[in-house]
VEXVEX-671177 format. One record per residue (C-alpha): residue in three letters; x, y, z. Coordinates in nm, 2 decimals, always signed. Each point is the difference from the previous one (the first is absolute). Layout:
BEGIN
resn|x|y|z
ALA|X|Y|Z
...
END
This chain:
BEGIN
resn|x|y|z
MET|+0.00|+0.00|+0.00
GLU|+0.14|+0.34|-0.10
THR|-0.02|+0.31|+0.22
SER|+0.04|+0.36|-0.09
PRO|+0.36|+0.13|+0.00
LYS|-0.10|+0.27|+0.25
HIS|-0.07|-0.27|+0.27
SER|+0.20|-0.28|+0.16
SER|-0.16|-0.32|+0.10
SER|+0.03|-0.29|+0.25
ILE|-0.20|-0.29|+0.13
SER|-0.25|+0.12|+0.26
PRO|-0.07|-0.19|+0.32
THR|-0.32|-0.14|-0.15
GLY|+0.19|-0.15|-0.30
GLY|-0.10|+0.25|-0.26
LEU|+0.21|+0.25|-0.20
ALA|+0.05|+0.31|+0.21
VAL|+0.09|+0.32|-0.19
ARG|+0.19|+0.26|+0.20
SER|-0.13|+0.35|-0.05
LYS|+0.23|+0.28|-0.12
LYS|-0.23|+0.26|+0.16
ARG|+0.09|+0.14|+0.33
ILE|-0.12|+0.25|+0.26
VAL|+0.19|+0.27|+0.18
PRO|-0.12|+0.22|+0.29
ARG|-0.12|+0.35|-0.11
PHE|-0.12|+0.13|+0.34
ILE|-0.18|-0.10|+0.32
ILE|-0.26|+0.23|+0.16
SER|-0.02|-0.11|+0.37
ASP|-0.14|+0.31|+0.17
ASN|-0.36|-0.12|-0.02
SER|-0.18|-0.07|+0.33
SER|-0.29|-0.20|-0.14
GLU|-0.05|-0.32|-0.20
ILE|-0.01|+0.05|-0.37
PHE|-0.28|-0.17|-0.20
CYS|+0.08|+0.12|-0.35
VAL|+0.28|+0.15|-0.21
ARG|-0.05|+0.12|-0.36
PHE|+0.22|+0.18|-0.25
SER|-0.15|+0.30|-0.18
PRO|-0.07|-0.03|-0.37
ASP|+0.32|+0.19|-0.08
ASP|+0.21|-0.19|+0.26
GLN|+0.10|+0.33|+0.17
TYR|-0.18|-0.07|+0.32
LEU|-0.09|-0.29|+0.23
ALA|-0.32|+0.01|+0.20
ALA|-0.05|-0.20|+0.32
SER|-0.32|-0.05|+0.20
HIS|+0.02|-0.06|+0.38
ALA|-0.19|-0.17|+0.27
ASN|-0.05|+0.34|+0.17
GLY|-0.17|+0.13|-0.32
LEU|+0.29|+0.22|-0.11
ILE|+0.11|+0.00|-0.36
LYS|+0.36|+0.09|-0.06
ILE|+0.15|+0.08|-0.34
PHE|+0.38|-0.03|-0.05
SER|+0.23|+0.11|-0.27
THR|+0.15|-0.31|-0.18
ALA|+0.31|+0.20|-0.08
SER|+0.09|+0.08|+0.37
GLY|-0.23|-0.21|+0.22
LYS|-0.10|+0.31|+0.18
THR|-0.36|+0.09|+0.09
ALA|-0.16|+0.22|-0.26
PHE|-0.36|+0.02|+0.11
GLN|-0.23|-0.12|+0.27
LEU|-0.38|-0.06|-0.03
ASN|-0.27|-0.08|+0.24
THR|+0.20|+0.12|+0.30
GLY|-0.14|-0.06|+0.35
GLU|-0.17|-0.30|+0.15
HIS|-0.21|-0.20|-0.25
ALA|-0.11|-0.35|-0.08
PRO|+0.27|-0.21|-0.16
THR|+0.06|+0.08|-0.37
THR|+0.00|-0.35|-0.14
GLN|+0.08|+0.06|-0.37
LEU|+0.06|+0.27|-0.25
ARG|+0.04|+0.05|-0.37
TRP|+0.13|+0.29|-0.22
ARG|-0.25|+0.13|-0.26
PRO|+0.15|-0.09|-0.35
LEU|+0.15|+0.28|-0.19
ALA|-0.25|-0.06|-0.28
ASN|-0.27|+0.15|+0.22
ALA|+0.21|+0.28|+0.14
GLY|-0.21|+0.28|-0.17
LYS|+0.06|+0.33|+0.18
THR|+0.10|-0.17|+0.32
ARG|+0.31|-0.22|+0.02
ASN|+0.15|-0.19|+0.28
VAL|-0.33|-0.14|+0.14
LEU|-0.03|-0.32|+0.20
VAL|-0.28|-0.19|+0.15
SER|+0.01|-0.17|+0.33
VAL|-0.24|-0.23|+0.20
ASN|-0.01|-0.07|+0.37
SER|-0.15|-0.23|+0.26
ASP|-0.29|+0.23|+0.07
GLY|-0.13|-0.05|-0.35
GLN|+0.12|+0.34|-0.14
VAL|+0.12|+0.06|-0.35
GLN|+0.21|+0.32|-0.02
HIS|+0.15|+0.19|-0.29
TRP|+0.31|+0.21|+0.08
HIS|+0.21|+0.26|-0.19
MET|+0.36|-0.07|+0.08
ASN|+0.15|+0.35|-0.05
SER|-0.26|+0.20|+0.20
GLY|-0.09|-0.28|+0.25
LYS|-0.37|+0.07|-0.06
LEU|-0.27|-0.26|+0.05
LEU|-0.18|+0.03|-0.34
SER|-0.29|-0.23|+0.08
GLU|-0.12|-0.26|+0.24
ILE|-0.24|-0.29|-0.04
GLY|-0.13|-0.19|+0.30
GLU|-0.11|-0.37|-0.02
LYS|-0.19|-0.02|+0.32
GLY|+0.06|-0.33|+0.19
ASN|+0.27|-0.11|-0.23
GLN|+0.38|-0.04|+0.05
LEU|+0.20|+0.05|-0.32
PHE|+0.32|-0.19|-0.07
CYS|+0.08|+0.06|-0.37
VAL|-0.04|+0.24|-0.29
ASP|+0.11|+0.01|-0.36
TYR|-0.04|+0.22|-0.31
THR|-0.06|-0.08|-0.37
ASN|+0.30|+0.09|-0.21
ASP|-0.17|+0.30|-0.14
GLY|-0.11|+0.12|+0.35
SER|-0.37|+0.02|-0.09
LEU|-0.11|-0.25|+0.26
PHE|+0.12|-0.12|+0.33
ALA|-0.11|-0.29|+0.22
VAL|+0.01|-0.08|+0.37
ALA|-0.08|-0.31|+0.21
GLY|+0.03|-0.12|+0.35
ARG|-0.20|-0.16|+0.29
ASN|-0.35|-0.01|-0.16
ARG|+0.12|-0.23|-0.28
GLU|-0.11|+0.23|-0.29
VAL|+0.20|+0.18|-0.25
HIS|-0.12|+0.36|-0.06
VAL|+0.10|+0.16|-0.32
TYR|-0.01|+0.39|-0.01
ASP|+0.01|+0.25|-0.27
GLU|+0.31|+0.22|+0.05
THR|-0.16|+0.32|-0.12
THR|-0.34|-0.02|+0.18
ARG|+0.13|-0.21|+0.30
GLN|-0.33|-0.19|-0.03
VAL|-0.04|-0.38|+0.01
HIS|+0.02|-0.13|-0.36
THR|-0.05|-0.37|+0.08
THR|-0.02|-0.23|+0.30
LEU|+0.15|-0.35|-0.05
LYS|-0.13|-0.27|+0.23
GLY|-0.14|-0.35|+0.02
GLY|-0.37|-0.08|+0.01
GLU|-0.21|-0.17|+0.27
PHE|+0.04|-0.37|+0.04
SER|+0.30|-0.01|-0.25
ALA|-0.23|+0.10|-0.29
ALA|+0.29|+0.21|-0.11
PRO|+0.36|-0.05|+0.12
GLY|+0.16|+0.25|+0.22
HIS|+0.23|+0.04|+0.30
SER|-0.10|-0.17|+0.33
ASN|+0.26|+0.18|+0.21
ARG|+0.21|+0.31|+0.02
VAL|+0.17|+0.13|-0.31
PHE|+0.36|+0.12|+0.04
SER|+0.12|+0.05|-0.36
LEU|-0.14|+0.11|-0.33
LYS|+0.14|+0.08|-0.34
PHE|-0.14|+0.15|-0.32
HIS|+0.10|-0.19|-0.31
PRO|+0.28|+0.20|-0.18
THR|-0.15|-0.03|-0.35
ASP|-0.37|-0.03|+0.07
PRO|-0.15|+0.26|+0.24
ASN|-0.32|-0.20|+0.03
VAL|+0.17|-0.28|+0.19
ILE|+0.11|-0.01|+0.36
LEU|+0.16|-0.28|+0.20
SER|-0.04|-0.02|+0.38
GLY|+0.10|-0.24|+0.27
GLY|-0.01|-0.04|+0.38
TRP|-0.06|-0.24|+0.29
ASP|-0.24|-0.23|-0.19
ASN|+0.28|-0.17|-0.20
THR|-0.15|+0.13|-0.33
VAL|+0.11|+0.25|-0.26
HIS|-0.30|+0.13|-0.19
VAL|+0.02|+0.14|-0.35
TRP|-0.28|+0.26|-0.03
ASP|-0.16|+0.16|-0.30
ILE|-0.12|+0.34|+0.10
ARG|-0.24|+0.01|-0.30
THR|-0.20|-0.28|+0.15
GLY|+0.08|+0.05|+0.37
HIS|+0.09|-0.37|+0.04
SER|+0.29|-0.23|+0.05
VAL|+0.06|-0.18|-0.33
ARG|+0.26|-0.25|+0.12
ASN|+0.23|-0.06|+0.29
ILE|+0.33|-0.14|+0.13
PHE|-0.04|-0.22|+0.30
GLY|+0.28|-0.04|+0.25
PRO|+0.19|+0.32|+0.08
PHE|-0.05|+0.12|+0.36
ILE|+0.06|+0.38|-0.04
CYS|+0.05|+0.21|+0.31
GLY|+0.15|+0.32|-0.15
ASP|+0.10|+0.16|-0.33
ALA|+0.09|-0.33|-0.15
LEU|-0.18|-0.01|-0.34
ASP|+0.15|+0.13|-0.33
ILE|-0.03|-0.04|-0.37
SER|+0.29|+0.02|-0.25
LYS|+0.01|+0.31|-0.22
ASP|-0.12|-0.21|-0.30
GLY|-0.30|-0.12|+0.19
LYS|+0.08|-0.37|-0.05
ARG|+0.13|-0.11|+0.34
VAL|-0.14|+0.04|+0.35
LEU|+0.23|+0.00|+0.30
THR|-0.13|-0.10|+0.35
GLY|+0.17|+0.00|+0.34
SER|-0.15|-0.21|+0.28
TRP|+0.05|+0.04|+0.38
ARG|+0.11|-0.36|+0.06
THR|+0.33|-0.19|+0.03
SER|-0.01|-0.18|-0.33
ARG|-0.11|+0.07|-0.36
GLN|+0.00|+0.37|+0.09
LEU|+0.08|+0.14|-0.34
GLN|-0.19|-0.12|-0.30
ILE|-0.05|+0.11|-0.36
TRP|-0.33|-0.07|-0.18
ASP|-0.12|+0.03|-0.36
PHE|-0.25|+0.29|-0.02
ASP|-0.22|-0.14|-0.27
SER|-0.04|-0.36|+0.14
CYS|+0.07|+0.08|+0.37
GLU|+0.22|-0.32|+0.00
LEU|+0.32|-0.02|+0.21
MET|+0.31|+0.06|-0.21
GLU|+0.27|-0.03|+0.26
ASP|+0.09|+0.01|+0.37
ILE|+0.30|+0.21|+0.10
PRO|+0.18|-0.16|+0.29
TRP|+0.12|+0.22|+0.29
VAL|+0.36|-0.14|+0.01
GLY|+0.36|+0.12|-0.05
GLY|+0.09|+0.36|-0.08
SER|+0.28|+0.25|+0.07
GLN|+0.00|+0.23|+0.30
ALA|-0.01|+0.37|-0.06
PRO|+0.32|+0.16|+0.14
GLY|-0.04|+0.13|+0.35
PHE|-0.37|-0.09|+0.03
ARG|+0.02|-0.30|+0.23
ASN|-0.03|+0.05|+0.37
ARG|-0.02|-0.18|+0.34
ALA|-0.37|-0.08|-0.04
ALA|+0.09|-0.20|-0.32
SER|+0.24|-0.22|+0.20
ALA|-0.28|-0.07|+0.26
ILE|-0.24|-0.09|-0.28
ALA|+0.25|-0.23|-0.16
ALA|-0.01|-0.22|+0.31
THR|-0.37|-0.09|-0.06
THR|-0.12|-0.32|-0.16
ALA|+0.13|-0.11|-0.34
SER|-0.34|+0.08|-0.17
GLN|-0.01|+0.35|+0.14
ALA|+0.36|+0.06|-0.09
GLU|-0.08|-0.06|-0.36
SER|-0.32|+0.19|-0.02
CYS|-0.17|+0.34|+0.02
MET|-0.37|+0.06|+0.02
VAL|-0.07|+0.26|-0.27
TYR|-0.19|+0.32|+0.06
SER|+0.09|+0.18|-0.32
CYS|+0.14|-0.08|-0.34
GLN|+0.04|+0.16|-0.34
PHE|+0.13|-0.05|-0.35
ALA|+0.26|+0.25|-0.13
LYS|-0.18|+0.27|-0.18
ASN|+0.21|-0.01|-0.31
ASP|-0.13|-0.15|-0.33
TYR|+0.14|-0.34|+0.07
ALA|-0.09|-0.04|+0.37
ASP|+0.35|-0.14|+0.03
ALA|+0.01|-0.01|+0.38
ILE|-0.23|-0.06|+0.30
VAL|+0.02|+0.15|+0.35
ALA|-0.18|-0.15|+0.30
GLY|+0.01|+0.06|+0.37
GLY|-0.17|-0.12|+0.32
SER|+0.03|-0.14|+0.35
GLY|+0.14|-0.31|+0.16
LEU|+0.35|+0.05|-0.13
ASN|-0.08|+0.38|-0.03
GLU|+0.16|+0.02|-0.34
THR|-0.04|+0.16|-0.33
LYS|+0.14|-0.21|-0.29
LEU|+0.05|+0.08|-0.37
PHE|-0.02|-0.26|-0.27
ASP|+0.13|+0.01|-0.36
ARG|-0.26|-0.10|-0.26
GLU|+0.27|-0.03|-0.26
ALA|+0.20|-0.25|+0.21
ASN|-0.26|-0.26|+0.09
ASN|-0.12|+0.21|+0.29
SER|+0.34|-0.01|+0.17
PRO|+0.01|+0.23|+0.31
PHE|+0.24|+0.28|-0.04
GLY|-0.04|+0.20|+0.32
THR|-0.13|-0.05|+0.35
ILE|-0.07|+0.29|+0.25
THR|-0.07|-0.10|+0.36
ALA|-0.19|+0.22|+0.24
THR|-0.01|+0.00|+0.38
ALA|-0.25|-0.19|+0.21
LYS|-0.29|+0.11|-0.21
GLY|-0.09|-0.08|-0.36
PHE|-0.02|+0.19|-0.33
TYR|-0.36|+0.11|-0.09
SER|+0.06|+0.18|-0.33
VAL|+0.24|-0.01|-0.30
ASP|+0.01|+0.20|-0.32
PHE|+0.21|+0.03|-0.31
SER|+0.06|+0.34|-0.15
GLN|-0.16|+0.06|-0.34
ASP|+0.33|-0.06|-0.18
ALA|+0.08|-0.30|+0.22
THR|+0.34|+0.14|+0.10
MET|-0.11|+0.05|+0.37
VAL|-0.19|-0.21|+0.24
ALA|-0.15|+0.11|+0.34
MET|-0.11|-0.21|+0.30
ALA|-0.14|+0.09|+0.34
GLY|-0.20|-0.16|+0.29
GLY|-0.03|-0.05|+0.37
ASP|+0.33|+0.16|+0.11
GLY|-0.09|+0.33|-0.16
ALA|+0.31|+0.02|-0.22
ILE|-0.01|+0.04|-0.38
ARG|+0.28|-0.17|-0.19
VAL|+0.06|+0.11|-0.36
MET|+0.23|-0.21|-0.22
ASN|+0.15|+0.06|-0.35
VAL|-0.06|-0.29|-0.24
GLN|+0.29|-0.05|-0.23
ARG|-0.04|-0.20|-0.32
END
């Protein structure tokens, strides 16, 4: 079997051909002055900023050039801001640098980064919201959470466009438990994928308001659902000790491959004493990480995957061009990673979680 000249190969512990990645990561900066858990990190559309949502409700925005705080939103004591998304540049209109956030009190809030102003607020009474996403053109956004429904909103009017849910007595399929991740299809704005605690990823058509097919198996507890840029592959991350990372065919919803959580190279200077203590646990735990968040690289080839979670409290990067060989491992302290994100050009990757620190790495190809 021939391998690409840009990779070296060896026999893996499982007996297959292991291709060693030529990609690598190097530290860019660490932001460690945050006093609260971080639930979400997200690069801006132009990669100049990195936004982070905190358990105390605060949203901080950092310069990716310096790592310094550039703006702060939602200051004061508030419900945890569970997730955020930047509005795509295609919908910038007269107002640029807008992001939307959701929180555990069921609020959807639009913010203007430069002025710090709250542009609008939508309250979903009795709901807790855990996830949000935009269409690529920014015309629609969707939110979901505790009440098991996906609510699609019109970005201009801020009114409900469609509600996606199951019917009574399973007449129409839908979620039976909390929803922690959702994603608009990158090439078809009428399609949304969502997943959560019910071990099911639903593929919704907002024109009909129904789930048209589903993937059964992934146990999603965070932002652990993604679609490749070409719309053909679905990535899921499960909060469990085995078969955490899986890739599915979008059209058939059939499993394409499992990505084992083994091996990898340590990022320089990023291991600590907590990692040594964790290494003394059982063999199964020492080889695993329960995934809270995962993502394809945002370049055209989706040539890498990043995933992070708890257990080992690691974030790991995998090279799609080298048989999913790990090419970097970042270890946190005693708490896990809750969120990971690639920059738009896939040359940076950010991760954050329970220890309140944000780690940003350069990805070298």
